[in-house]
N, C-alpha and C positions, 0 to 999 in steps of 0.2 A: 478865686476856686469854682471849683464845675458845679452847674446844681443834678439833679436828677430829676428826671420827668415823673410827673405825677400819676398815679395809677389813675385811669379816669375813672372804676368801679369806687375808689374812695371818695373821691370829689363828688362824684354823686352821693353816697350814702352823708357826706357833711352837707351838702345842697338841701339833700333831704331836709338833715336835723334842724340844717334855718329855718326853714318850712314851718316846721313840724314847732317851732320857737315861736315861730310868728304869729301863726294862728292860735295858740294857746293864748297869746299875749291878747287878740282879736276877742277870742271868745269871754274871756277873763272880763274884759272892760265891756261886752255887748249884752254880757248876765250880770254883772254887778257881782262880782265874786273874787275876791281883791283874795286867796287864799288858796284861788286855781292856778296851779302850777306843775312844773314839768321839768326832769329831771333828763338830761339824757349823755348817757355814758355810750361810745365806740373803742371799742377793737378788733384786730383782724387777727385770726390764727387756726388754724384746724379743728376740723371735729366731723364727727361719722352723724350721718342722718339715717333716719328708715323710717316704715309705714311699720307700724305695733299692732296689735289687737283682729283677733277676730270675728267680732261685732260689729263693735262699732272700730272704725279705724280711724286711726291718727298718728301724723306725722311727728315725732320728734328728733331731736339733736341731741349727743352725749362728747361729753369730752372737755377737758382741764379749761380749754380756752372759750368754753360757753361759761363757765363758771368766772373765770377773771372777765368775759364781757358783762355777767351780770355782777359785779363788783365794781366795775368801772362807771354801770350805771349807780348803784344801792353808795357807792361814796361820794358822787358826784352834787353838784351844786346845784339849788331852784333854780331853774330860768336859763342855767347854762349848759356848753354843748363842752360835758369832758371827755379825753382824749389817752388809750393808752399810750405809752413808748413805742407801741409795735406798729398800732395804727397811724402816729403821730410819721413815724419812717415812709409809709407810702404816699404823704404829701408831699407837697411841695409850694405853700401858701406862707414862709416867712414872709414874703411883702402883704399879704392881706392878713394878719392874724398875729398876735401873742401869743406866745405859748408859758401861761403860770404853772409853774409846777403847782401842784394842789395835795400830796401826800407820794406813798410810795406803798404802797401793798405787797402781801407775802402771793407770791405766784402759786394757782393751785397745781396738782396734781406734781410739785415738784418737791422732793423731800428735804434739798439741803438749802431752804430757807431763802429761797432766791429772791428777789423783788422786784418792781416792777412800778418805774412811777406814773402816779395818773395826770395829766394838764388840762388846766384850764384853757380853752380858748376866748379873748377877745377880739372883735374884729377893731384892724386899726381903720382910723377914718382916713375916708378918699381911699382904702387897702383895696377896692374890690372886692375880689370873694365869690364866693360861686350865688350869691345872687345879684352878679354883679351885670351890666349890662353887652360885658363881651363873652357872658357865657350863657349857657343850655337855658333858655326861658323857663318859669316854672310850670308845668304842667304837661312837658316834655320829656322825652327818655332818652338817654347817648344808649346805645351798645355798650355795653364793656367790652372790654376787649381780653381779659382775663378776670376771670372769681378765683382765683388760686391765691395765695390763699384767703378763703373763703372770710367775709367779714362779717361782723358780727354787730346788730343794735340791739341796745334794749334802753323801752323809756316809760317808765308810769308814771302816771296821773297820782295827783294827792294832795294834800293842804297842811299845813302846820302851822 
């Protein structure tokens, strides 16, 4: 079967998510706070963004895909990266990660009841991946070739 090329922006977001999880694990250990954790949910889609306000200017984003990105994070698994099927479609990492179906959720802004699948990622042993030596080292930035559709990342910090 023919494999599609991964979107470099999607790969960069996935690398960032891995580094975020590594940093929260290091911090949890350094401050001896076992309940400190992070859920990361990643979704790709379209949105509208702009500056609002007259005295205090703020940038904000709107659209159903923003809500879907938030849902990916909120329904995610602490200490894990969860991705929507839309984001999964932009990756070519089956040799690096195992995708486990986590749940289906109703797509925001779609009155037909359409659902989207959320996947939890597990890194395969020796599978390389975004933090592997053949990728861009942490702290460097690859110039994305395309940012359309835009990638939305939601991450929260919490304890339970």
